[in-house]
LUMKOLVEX-98358 format. One record per residue (C-alpha): residue number from 1; x, y, z. Coordinates in steps of 0.05 Angstrom, whole numbers, plus 5000, padded with zeros to 4 digits. Example, Ala and Ser with C-alpha at 12.3 -4.5 7.8 and 13.67 -1.06 7.14 Angstrom:
BEGIN
NODE   kollo      x      y      z
NODE       1   5246   4910   5156
NODE       2   5273   4979   5143
This chain:
BEGIN
NODE   kollo      x      y      z
NODE       1   4923   2306   1090
NODE       2   4871   2325   1143
NODE       3   4808   2361   1122
NODE       4   4801   2435   1139
NODE       5   4751   2417   1193
NODE       6   4810   2385   1232
NODE       7   4850   2449   1230
NODE       8   4790   2488   1253
NODE       9   4788   2450   1319
NODE      10   4816   2480   1382
NODE      11   4888   2463   1398
NODE      12   4864   2422   1458
NODE      13   4819   2379   1414
NODE      14   4874   2370   1362
NODE      15   4924   2350   1416
NODE      16   4875   2300   1446
NODE      17   4861   2267   1379
NODE      18   4934   2264   1359
NODE      19   4953   2235   1426
NODE      20   4901   2181   1419
NODE      21   4924   2164   1348
NODE      22   4997   2161   1369
NODE      23   4980   2114   1426
NODE      24   4943   2067   1378
NODE      25   4997   2068   1324
NODE      26   5050   2056   1375
NODE      27   5011   1996   1403
NODE      28   5002   1961   1336
NODE      29   5022   1972   1263
NODE      30   4976   2011   1216
NODE      31   4940   1951   1186
NODE      32   4919   1927   1256
NODE      33   4903   1996   1284
NODE      34   4830   2009   1303
NODE      35   4793   2073   1290
NODE      36   4746   2050   1346
NODE      37   4804   2052   1396
NODE      38   4826   2121   1372
NODE      39   4758   2153   1377
NODE      40   4745   2120   1445
NODE      41   4809   2147   1474
NODE      42   4798   2215   1442
NODE      43   4726   2217   1464
NODE      44   4697   2235   1396
NODE      45   4640   2204   1354
NODE      46   4660   2161   1294
NODE      47   4625   2210   1248
NODE      48   4670   2266   1273
NODE      49   4732   2225   1256
NODE      50   4711   2223   1183
NODE      51   4698   2298   1183
NODE      52   4773   2306   1199
NODE      53   4806   2249   1160
NODE      54   4790   2203   1101
NODE      55   4810   2141   1139
NODE      56   4863   2116   1187
NODE      57   4916   2116   1132
NODE      58   4904   2190   1123
NODE      59   4913   2203   1197
NODE      60   4975   2160   1200
NODE      61   5008   2195   1141
NODE      62   4995   2262   1174
NODE      63   5027   2239   1239
NODE      64   5087   2211   1204
NODE      65   5097   2275   1163
NODE      66   5092   2317   1226
NODE      67   5145   2275   1260
NODE      68   5191   2281   1199
NODE      69   5183   2357   1200
NODE      70   5209   2357   1271
NODE      71   5267   2314   1247
NODE      72   5285   2366   1195
NODE      73   5286   2421   1247
NODE      74   5332   2379   1291
NODE      75   5376   2365   1231
NODE      76   5384   2441   1222
NODE      77   5410   2446   1294
NODE      78   5459   2389   1281
NODE      79   5486   2422   1218
NODE      80   5502   2484   1259
NODE      81   5535   2442   1312
NODE      82   5578   2406   1261
NODE      83   5596   2470   1222
NODE      84   5560   2447   1159
NODE      85   5587   2377   1157
NODE      86   5526   2341   1128
NODE      87   5552   2270   1139
NODE      88   5572   2281   1212
NODE      89   5505   2314   1225
NODE      90   5469   2255   1195
NODE      91   5509   2206   1237
NODE      92   5490   2242   1301
NODE      93   5417   2245   1280
NODE      94   5417   2170   1268
NODE      95   5446   2160   1337
NODE      96   5392   2203   1365
NODE      97   5336   2161   1333
NODE      98   5365   2098   1362
NODE      99   5385   2118   1431
NODE     100   5354   2186   1452
NODE     101   5282   2183   1427
NODE     102   5241   2214   1484
NODE     103   5197   2155   1503
NODE     104   5178   2083   1490
NODE     105   5115   2104   1452
NODE     106   5155   2144   1403
NODE     107   5203   2085   1393
NODE     108   5145   2037   1381
NODE     109   5111   2084   1332
NODE     110   5176   2087   1291
NODE     111   5187   2013   1298
NODE     112   5117   1997   1271
NODE     113   5128   2047   1215
NODE     114   5191   2012   1193
NODE     115   5173   1940   1204
NODE     116   5106   1942   1169
NODE     117   5125   1994   1117
NODE     118   5087   2011   1055
NODE     119   5112   2047   0993
NODE     120   5080   2110   1019
NODE     121   5116   2105   1086
NODE     122   5182   2089   1054
NODE     123   5175   2148   1007
NODE     124   5161   2193   1066
NODE     125   5227   2173   1097
NODE     126   5270   2171   1035
NODE     127   5242   2236   1006
NODE     128   5244   2275   1071
NODE     129   5294   2324   1042
NODE     130   5261   2328   0973
NODE     131   5265   2402   0950
NODE     132   5201   2394   0910
NODE     133   5161   2375   0972
NODE     134   5189   2424   1024
NODE     135   5226   2480   0988
NODE     136   5233   2526   1049
NODE     137   5264   2476   1097
NODE     138   5309   2448   1043
NODE     139   5334   2519   1028
NODE     140   5351   2528   1101
NODE     141   5388   2462   1103
NODE     142   5428   2475   1040
NODE     143   5448   2544   1064
NODE     144   5479   2512   1126
NODE     145   5516   2457   1090
NODE     146   5589   2471   1075
NODE     147   5588   2454   1001
NODE     148   5661   2473   0994
NODE     149   5676   2404   1022
NODE     150   5640   2368   0964
NODE     151   5659   2341   0897
NODE     152   5587   2350   0873
NODE     153   5568   2403   0823
NODE     154   5499   2431   0841
NODE     155   5437   2426   0885
NODE     156   5407   2373   0839
NODE     157   5465   2327   0857
NODE     158   5458   2347   0930
NODE     159   5385   2324   0930
NODE     160   5408   2256   0904
NODE     161   5460   2252   0959
NODE     162   5406   2264   1011
NODE     163   5361   2210   0979
NODE     164   5419   2160   0981
NODE     165   5434   2176   1055
NODE     166   5362   2174   1079
NODE     167   5350   2109   1040
NODE     168   5411   2077   1075
NODE     169   5385   2101   1143
NODE     170   5316   2075   1129
NODE     171   5340   2005   1109
NODE     172   5390   2004   1166
NODE     173   5332   2015   1216
NODE     174   5294   1958   1184
NODE     175   5354   1912   1184
NODE     176   5367   1929   1257
NODE     177   5298   1908   1278
NODE     178   5292   1846   1233
NODE     179   5362   1820   1252
NODE     180   5358   1841   1325
NODE     181   5421   1883   1320
NODE     182   5441   1923   1381
NODE     183   5442   1998   1379
NODE     184   5518   1997   1376
NODE     185   5519   1948   1317
NODE     186   5468   1988   1278
NODE     187   5505   2053   1292
NODE     188   5570   2023   1270
NODE     189   5540   1997   1205
NODE     190   5509   2064   1189
NODE     191   5573   2101   1207
NODE     192   5612   2055   1160
NODE     193   5564   2069   1103
NODE     194   5568   2144   1116
NODE     195   5644   2144   1118
NODE     196   5644   2109   1050
NODE     197   5598   2161   1021
NODE     198   5640   2216   1052
NODE     199   5702   2190   1017
NODE     200   5665   2193   0951
NODE     201   5634   2262   0956
NODE     202   5682   2301   1000
NODE     203   5745   2333   0973
NODE     204   5808   2299   0999
């Protein structure tokens, strides 16, 4: 996580630094990314960078977590649109990631995160709905889900369902990139997996 000195910066300075970091992490994967490029683009001294973050991994983790927070907010909107149908909401969110991401830089950031993943990155994706990490947002999500559709017994089992679904989505993203699948092929594969899960956890 960033140091308190980062949060004490003006919003303009925070935006400039984040924008510079996103540009670098979209250009190359984390292990090739250069702090020198980030601070040059942001117009800050190297010493200042280390007043804000421990290292480039710390900055990268912060960016990824912030993006995943936005994903959760979007998922809330999709749950409302699909009247609490968790699986259909997840299918639409997956489609959004593949086809409607706002710009090429965003796509490249995500692509680099998935192609050159680490355990920490994978855990960020697969635990994005972990109640122990983000109790407030998870409570909002579960209140919107129509649990009367399910064969599951409690929130503990619901957390496990979320972990299974996000793990499938994560590995589908990786497989799409490594195998060169089209968006349509990847979406079809994910939808098939989701429909199989739906048959297992939804009441018939």
